[in-house]
C-alpha positions as CSV (number, residue, x, y, z in Angstrom):
1,M,0.0,0.0,0.0
2,K,2.9,2.4,0.8
3,V,4.2,1.9,-2.7
4,I,0.9,2.8,-4.3
5,V,0.5,5.9,-2.2
6,A,4.1,7.0,-3.0
7,A,3.6,6.4,-6.7
8,F,0.3,8.3,-6.6
9,I,1.9,11.3,-4.8
10,S,4.9,11.3,-7.2
11,A,2.7,11.1,-10.3
12,F,0.4,13.8,-8.9
13,L,3.3,16.2,-8.2
14,F,4.8,15.4,-11.7
15,G,1.5,16.2,-13.3
16,V,1.0,19.4,-11.4
17,G,4.5,20.5,-12.3
18,L,4.0,19.8,-16.0
19,A,0.7,21.6,-16.0
20,L,2.1,24.7,-14.1
21,A,5.0,24.8,-16.5
22,G,2.7,24.7,-19.5
23,M,4.1,21.5,-20.8
24,T,0.7,20.1,-21.4
25,L,0.1,22.7,-24.1
26,P,1.2,21.5,-27.6
27,G,2.0,25.1,-28.6
28,K,4.8,25.1,-26.0
29,V,6.5,22.1,-27.6
30,I,5.9,23.4,-31.2
31,G,7.1,26.8,-30.2
32,F,10.3,25.3,-28.8
33,L,10.9,23.3,-32.0
34,D,10.2,26.4,-34.2
35,L,13.8,27.6,-34.4
36,T,13.3,29.9,-37.4
37,G,10.0,31.4,-36.3
38,N,8.6,32.5,-33.0
39,W,11.0,30.4,-30.8
40,D,9.8,29.7,-27.2
41,P,12.7,28.8,-24.9
42,S,10.5,27.9,-21.9
43,L,10.7,24.2,-22.6
44,A,14.5,24.3,-22.4
45,L,14.2,26.1,-19.0
46,V,11.9,23.4,-17.7
47,M,14.3,20.7,-19.0
48,V,17.3,22.4,-17.3
49,G,15.3,22.6,-14.1
50,A,14.3,19.0,-14.2
51,I,17.9,17.8,-15.1
52,T,19.2,19.8,-12.2
53,V,16.8,18.4,-9.7
54,H,17.4,14.9,-11.0
55,A,21.2,15.2,-10.8
56,V,21.2,16.4,-7.2
57,S,18.5,14.0,-6.1
58,F,20.1,11.0,-7.8
59,R,23.4,11.5,-6.1
60,L,21.7,11.9,-2.7
61,I,19.4,8.9,-3.2
62,M,22.2,6.6,-4.4
63,K,24.1,7.2,-1.1
64,R,21.3,5.3,0.7
65,P,21.9,1.6,1.3
66,S,18.6,0.8,-0.6
67,P,15.5,2.5,-2.0
68,L,12.6,3.0,0.3
69,F,10.4,0.3,-1.2
70,S,12.8,-2.2,-2.7
71,P,15.6,-4.3,-1.3
72,K,18.1,-3.0,-3.9
73,F,18.6,-0.3,-6.5
74,L,17.7,-1.4,-10.1
75,V,20.0,0.8,-12.1
76,P,20.4,0.1,-15.9
77,T,23.9,-1.2,-16.7
78,R,23.7,-1.3,-20.5
79,R,25.7,1.4,-22.3
80,D,25.6,0.3,-25.9
81,I,23.7,2.1,-28.7
82,D,22.0,-0.3,-31.0
83,A,19.6,0.1,-34.0
84,K,16.5,-0.4,-31.8
85,L,17.5,2.5,-29.6
86,V,18.2,4.8,-32.5
87,V,15.0,3.9,-34.4
88,G,12.9,4.2,-31.2
89,S,14.4,7.6,-30.4
90,L,13.7,8.8,-33.9
91,I,10.0,7.6,-33.7
92,F,9.7,9.2,-30.3
93,G,11.1,12.5,-31.6
94,V,9.0,12.6,-34.7
95,G,5.8,11.8,-32.7
96,W,6.8,14.5,-30.1
97,G,7.4,17.1,-32.8
98,L,4.3,16.3,-34.9
99,G,1.9,15.9,-32.0
100,G,3.3,18.5,-29.7
101,F,3.2,16.1,-26.8
102,C,5.7,14.0,-24.9
103,P,4.1,10.9,-23.3
104,G,4.0,12.3,-19.7
105,P,2.4,15.6,-20.5
106,A,0.0,13.9,-22.9
107,L,-1.3,11.6,-20.1
108,V,-1.7,14.7,-17.9
109,A,-3.5,16.6,-20.7
110,F,-5.7,13.5,-21.3
111,A,-7.9,14.7,-18.4
112,T,-8.9,17.7,-20.5
113,G,-10.7,15.4,-23.0
114,Q,-9.5,17.5,-26.0
115,P,-9.8,15.5,-29.2
116,K,-6.1,16.2,-30.1
117,V,-5.0,14.8,-26.8
118,L,-7.3,11.8,-27.0
119,Y,-6.0,10.9,-30.5
120,F,-2.4,11.3,-29.4
121,V,-2.8,9.1,-26.4
122,A,-4.7,6.5,-28.4
123,S,-2.0,6.5,-31.0
124,M,0.7,6.2,-28.3
125,C,-1.2,3.2,-26.8
126,A,-1.5,1.6,-30.2
127,G,2.2,2.1,-30.7
128,V,2.9,0.3,-27.4
129,V,0.6,-2.6,-28.3
130,F,2.1,-2.8,-31.8
131,H,5.7,-2.9,-30.4
132,R,4.8,-5.6,-27.9
133,L,3.2,-7.7,-30.7
134,Y,6.1,-7.0,-33.1
135,S,8.6,-7.9,-30.4
136,K,6.9,-11.2,-29.7
137,V,7.0,-12.1,-33.5
138,I,10.6,-11.1,-33.8
139,T,11.9,-13.0,-30.8
140,K,10.2,-16.3,-31.9
């Protein structure tokens, strides 16, 4: 139960932060990507703030003997760059640029019920399902 409460509080704070920063508005993302027009640097400022908080928090948390709700830290150890990573990053970037949403802010904006958000989240979910089905076919 503690894990569920902690996850809910974390997700809620993340969503509030995204909403307050305006990251649930596709115009912010499109404005950030529009380097030759009316460029909006606010997304870069949000990213710098998030990276700073993460860098400090990560160092402090990793000094602990273990996480709060797990017996050990599960930190990725892979450092290689393969074709799946590159292609996935490209698909992610194109979807982000065309839709104006990143997955996190899209899920927060889903509560608005706006058709553009609903289409984006539905497409994102379809992409996840397609990937899982495709991965099962490829690994057989």
